[in-house]
C-alpha positions as CSV (number, residue, x, y, z in Angstrom):
1,M,-40.1,3.3,18.7
2,I,-39.0,1.6,15.4
3,E,-35.7,0.4,16.9
4,E,-37.5,-0.9,20.0
5,L,-39.8,-2.9,17.7
6,K,-36.9,-4.3,15.7
7,A,-35.2,-5.3,19.0
8,L,-38.4,-7.0,20.2
9,I,-38.7,-9.0,17.1
10,Q,-35.0,-10.0,17.1
11,S,-35.4,-11.1,20.7
12,I,-37.6,-13.9,19.4
13,E,-35.1,-16.6,18.5
14,S,-37.1,-18.7,16.1
15,P,-37.8,-17.0,12.7
16,I,-40.9,-19.2,12.4
17,H,-42.2,-17.7,15.6
18,Q,-41.3,-14.2,14.3
19,A,-43.3,-14.9,11.1
20,L,-46.1,-16.3,13.2
21,Y,-46.4,-13.3,15.4
22,A,-46.1,-10.9,12.5
23,S,-48.8,-12.7,10.5
24,L,-51.1,-12.8,13.6
25,F,-50.7,-9.0,13.6
26,T,-52.0,-8.9,10.0
27,W,-54.8,-11.3,10.9
28,A,-55.8,-9.1,13.9
29,L,-56.1,-6.0,11.7
30,T,-58.3,-8.0,9.3
31,A,-60.5,-8.9,12.4
32,L,-60.5,-5.3,13.4
33,G,-61.8,-4.2,10.0
34,A,-64.4,-7.0,10.1
35,A,-65.6,-5.8,13.5
36,F,-66.9,-2.6,11.9
37,V,-69.9,-4.7,10.9
38,F,-71.1,-4.4,14.5
39,F,-71.5,-0.6,14.0
40,F,-72.4,-0.3,10.3
41,K,-74.4,-2.4,7.9
42,S,-72.9,-0.9,4.8
43,I,-70.2,1.4,3.6
44,N,-70.2,4.2,1.0
45,R,-69.2,2.8,-2.4
46,A,-66.7,5.6,-3.1
47,I,-64.9,4.9,0.2
48,F,-65.1,1.1,-0.5
49,D,-63.5,1.4,-3.9
50,G,-60.8,3.8,-2.6
51,M,-59.9,1.2,0.1
52,L,-59.7,-1.5,-2.5
53,G,-57.5,0.6,-4.6
54,F,-55.3,1.3,-1.5
55,T,-55.0,-2.5,-1.0
56,G,-53.8,-2.9,-4.6
57,G,-51.3,-0.1,-4.2
58,V,-49.8,-1.7,-1.1
59,M,-49.5,-5.1,-2.7
60,V,-47.8,-3.8,-5.9
61,A,-45.3,-1.7,-3.9
62,A,-44.6,-4.6,-1.6
63,S,-44.1,-6.9,-4.5
64,F,-41.3,-4.8,-5.8
65,W,-39.7,-3.1,-2.8
66,S,-40.0,-5.9,-0.3
67,L,-39.8,-9.0,-2.6
68,L,-38.5,-8.6,-6.2
69,S,-35.8,-6.0,-5.5
70,P,-34.2,-8.1,-2.7
71,A,-34.6,-11.3,-4.8
72,I,-32.5,-9.7,-7.6
73,E,-30.0,-8.1,-5.2
74,M,-29.2,-11.5,-3.5
75,S,-28.8,-13.5,-6.7
76,D,-25.4,-14.3,-8.1
77,G,-24.0,-13.4,-11.5
78,E,-24.5,-10.4,-13.7
79,G,-27.0,-9.2,-16.3
80,F,-29.6,-11.8,-17.4
81,I,-28.1,-14.4,-15.2
82,K,-28.6,-12.3,-12.1
83,V,-32.3,-11.6,-12.8
84,M,-33.2,-15.2,-13.8
85,P,-34.1,-16.5,-10.3
86,A,-36.5,-13.6,-9.8
87,A,-38.0,-14.1,-13.2
88,I,-38.5,-17.8,-12.7
89,G,-39.9,-17.3,-9.2
90,F,-42.2,-14.5,-10.3
91,L,-43.7,-16.6,-13.1
92,G,-44.1,-19.6,-10.8
93,G,-46.0,-17.5,-8.3
94,A,-48.4,-16.2,-10.9
95,L,-48.9,-19.7,-12.4
96,M,-49.7,-21.1,-8.9
97,L,-52.4,-18.4,-8.3
98,Y,-53.7,-18.9,-11.9
99,S,-54.1,-22.7,-11.1
100,L,-55.8,-22.0,-7.8
101,D,-58.1,-19.4,-9.4
102,K,-59.2,-22.0,-12.0
103,V,-59.9,-24.7,-9.5
104,L,-61.0,-23.1,-6.2
105,P,-64.7,-21.9,-6.2
106,H,-64.8,-18.3,-5.3
107,L,-66.6,-15.0,-5.9
108,H,-65.1,-11.5,-6.0
109,I,-66.6,-8.9,-3.8
110,N,-68.5,-6.7,-6.3
111,F,-69.4,-9.5,-8.6
112,K,-72.8,-11.3,-9.1
113,Q,-73.4,-14.9,-8.1
114,S,-73.4,-15.9,-11.8
115,E,-69.8,-14.6,-12.1
116,A,-68.3,-17.0,-9.6
117,E,-65.0,-18.5,-10.7
118,G,-63.4,-21.9,-10.3
119,V,-65.1,-25.3,-10.4
120,K,-68.9,-24.9,-10.5
121,T,-70.6,-25.5,-7.2
122,D,-73.8,-24.7,-5.3
123,W,-71.9,-23.3,-2.3
124,H,-73.5,-20.2,-0.7
125,R,-72.4,-16.8,-1.8
126,S,-70.9,-16.0,1.6
127,T,-68.6,-19.1,1.4
128,L,-67.5,-18.1,-2.1
129,L,-66.7,-14.5,-1.0
130,V,-64.6,-15.8,1.9
131,L,-62.7,-18.2,-0.3
132,A,-61.9,-15.3,-2.7
133,I,-60.2,-13.3,0.1
134,T,-58.6,-16.4,1.5
135,L,-57.0,-17.0,-1.9
136,H,-55.9,-13.4,-1.9
137,N,-54.2,-13.8,1.5
138,I,-52.1,-16.9,0.8
139,P,-49.3,-15.0,-1.0
140,E,-49.3,-12.2,1.6
141,G,-48.7,-14.7,4.5
142,L,-46.1,-16.5,2.3
143,A,-44.3,-13.2,1.6
144,I,-44.0,-12.4,5.4
145,G,-42.7,-15.8,6.3
146,V,-40.1,-15.9,3.4
147,L,-38.7,-12.5,4.3
148,F,-38.4,-13.3,8.0
149,G,-36.7,-16.6,7.1
150,G,-34.3,-14.8,4.8
151,A,-33.4,-12.2,7.4
152,A,-32.7,-15.0,9.9
153,V,-30.2,-16.8,7.7
154,G,-28.4,-13.6,6.8
155,F,-29.1,-13.2,3.1
156,E,-28.1,-9.8,1.7
157,G,-31.2,-7.7,0.9
158,A,-33.4,-9.5,3.5
159,S,-33.6,-7.7,6.8
160,I,-35.7,-7.7,10.0
161,G,-36.6,-4.1,9.2
162,G,-37.8,-5.0,5.7
163,A,-39.8,-7.9,7.1
164,I,-41.4,-5.7,9.7
165,A,-42.3,-3.1,7.0
166,L,-43.9,-5.7,4.9
167,A,-46.0,-7.0,7.9
168,I,-47.1,-3.5,8.7
169,G,-48.0,-2.7,5.1
170,I,-50.0,-5.9,4.7
171,G,-51.6,-5.4,8.1
172,I,-52.8,-1.9,7.0
173,Q,-54.3,-3.1,3.8
174,N,-55.9,-6.1,5.6
175,F,-58.0,-3.7,7.6
176,P,-60.2,-2.7,4.7
177,E,-60.2,-6.3,3.5
178,G,-61.9,-7.3,6.7
179,M,-64.6,-4.7,6.1
180,A,-64.8,-5.7,2.4
181,V,-65.9,-9.2,3.4
182,S,-68.1,-8.6,6.5
183,M,-70.1,-5.7,5.1
184,P,-71.4,-7.4,2.0
185,L,-72.3,-10.5,4.0
186,R,-74.3,-8.3,6.5
187,R,-76.2,-6.7,3.6
188,Q,-77.1,-10.2,2.4
189,G,-78.9,-10.8,5.7
190,L,-76.3,-12.6,7.8
191,S,-76.1,-11.8,11.5
192,R,-73.4,-9.4,12.7
193,W,-71.6,-12.2,14.4
194,K,-71.6,-14.5,11.4
195,S,-70.5,-11.6,9.1
196,F,-67.6,-10.8,11.5
197,N,-66.6,-14.4,11.8
198,Y,-66.5,-14.9,8.1
199,G,-64.6,-11.6,7.7
200,Q,-61.8,-12.4,10.2
201,L,-61.7,-16.1,9.1
202,S,-60.6,-15.0,5.6
203,A,-57.1,-14.0,6.9
204,I,-56.5,-17.0,9.2
205,V,-54.6,-18.6,6.3
206,E,-51.9,-15.9,6.6
207,P,-50.2,-17.3,9.8
208,V,-50.2,-20.8,8.3
209,A,-48.6,-19.6,5.0
210,A,-46.1,-17.4,6.9
211,C,-44.8,-20.3,9.0
212,L,-44.5,-22.5,5.9
213,G,-42.6,-19.8,4.1
214,A,-40.2,-19.2,6.9
215,W,-39.6,-23.0,7.4
216,A,-39.1,-23.6,3.7
217,V,-36.5,-20.8,3.3
218,M,-34.5,-21.9,6.5
219,T,-34.6,-25.5,5.3
220,F,-33.7,-24.9,1.7
221,Q,-31.7,-21.7,1.8
222,P,-30.8,-21.5,-1.9
223,I,-34.5,-21.1,-2.8
224,L,-34.8,-17.7,-1.1
225,P,-34.5,-15.5,-4.3
226,Y,-37.0,-17.8,-6.0
227,A,-39.3,-17.8,-3.0
228,L,-39.4,-14.0,-2.7
229,A,-40.2,-13.6,-6.4
230,F,-42.7,-16.4,-6.1
231,A,-44.6,-14.4,-3.5
232,A,-44.4,-11.3,-5.6
233,G,-45.8,-13.0,-8.7
234,A,-48.7,-14.4,-6.7
235,M,-49.5,-11.0,-5.3
236,I,-49.3,-9.2,-8.6
237,F,-51.7,-11.9,-10.1
238,V,-54.2,-11.1,-7.3
239,V,-54.0,-7.4,-7.9
240,V,-54.5,-7.6,-11.7
241,E,-57.0,-10.4,-11.7
242,E,-59.0,-9.5,-8.6
243,V,-58.4,-6.2,-6.9
244,I,-58.3,-3.8,-9.9
245,P,-61.3,-5.3,-11.7
246,E,-63.4,-5.0,-8.4
247,T,-62.6,-1.2,-8.3
248,Q,-63.7,-0.6,-11.9
249,R,-67.4,-1.7,-11.7
250,D,-68.9,1.6,-10.6
251,K,-68.4,5.3,-11.2
252,Y,-65.7,5.8,-8.6
253,T,-62.7,4.6,-10.6
254,D,-60.7,7.8,-10.1
255,I,-61.0,7.5,-6.4
256,A,-59.9,3.9,-6.6
257,V,-56.8,5.0,-8.6
258,L,-56.0,7.7,-6.0
259,G,-56.3,5.0,-3.3
260,F,-53.9,2.8,-5.3
261,I,-51.4,5.6,-5.5
262,G,-51.7,6.3,-1.8
263,G,-51.2,2.7,-0.9
264,F,-48.2,2.4,-3.1
265,I,-46.6,5.5,-1.6
266,I,-47.2,4.3,2.0
267,M,-45.7,0.8,1.4
268,M,-42.7,2.3,-0.5
269,M,-42.0,4.7,2.4
270,L,-42.4,1.9,5.0
271,D,-40.0,-0.4,3.2
272,V,-37.3,2.2,2.5
273,G,-37.7,3.8,5.9
274,L,-37.6,0.5,7.9
275,G,-35.6,-1.7,5.6
């Protein structure tokens, strides 16, 4: 089954199209999670925090196994010289998300309206929630595109299997993300259709970012180690600044930690097994 999937992806000649289809898969799982709002109005808080923890675990594992490790492996030199592209890219990704976090108005899932971040605005809570998850999804789409682009140009450490593993891992953790957006909106009184649309819309940025990432790497091949680490830095920033704090605001912190461990293990196994 796995070999057939790799062969299918490789049969698509354009890496940009490969990245597009992979990121459409991750978007589809977000939409599938958001669709649960048609059947449930709310979700148990313990389950919710466990799923958020799982999301964080997948993102941290993907940041190292799928992005940082290949970035270091494909860099030239030895010792500190070899790790410098990864260090520079990692810092750049974190600073980009830091800048967006300070400018883009958004509201984390379990936070009050008064705790909205970014430029002050009178936008509705639902819009701020969607923007928060959209900000979260930018580095995920970028990571998928960069890895498919790197595999296409034959860089050591970047493989179709690794790119597929990353897309599967991000898709799995996007499923609870869709629920995490649509359910709170439904509780606020929005209709099922509006809640669903907002939930799936939060991931539509992933295909755009994936195509841009693949194009950038293919056009400027020397940037690949920096680009992989850039995506990793952005993802780690999201986990530490957004995902983990959201799981620590109720009494189910231990469940969130176990979810994190589970997500990390699954992503690690996917990357090593497929990559």
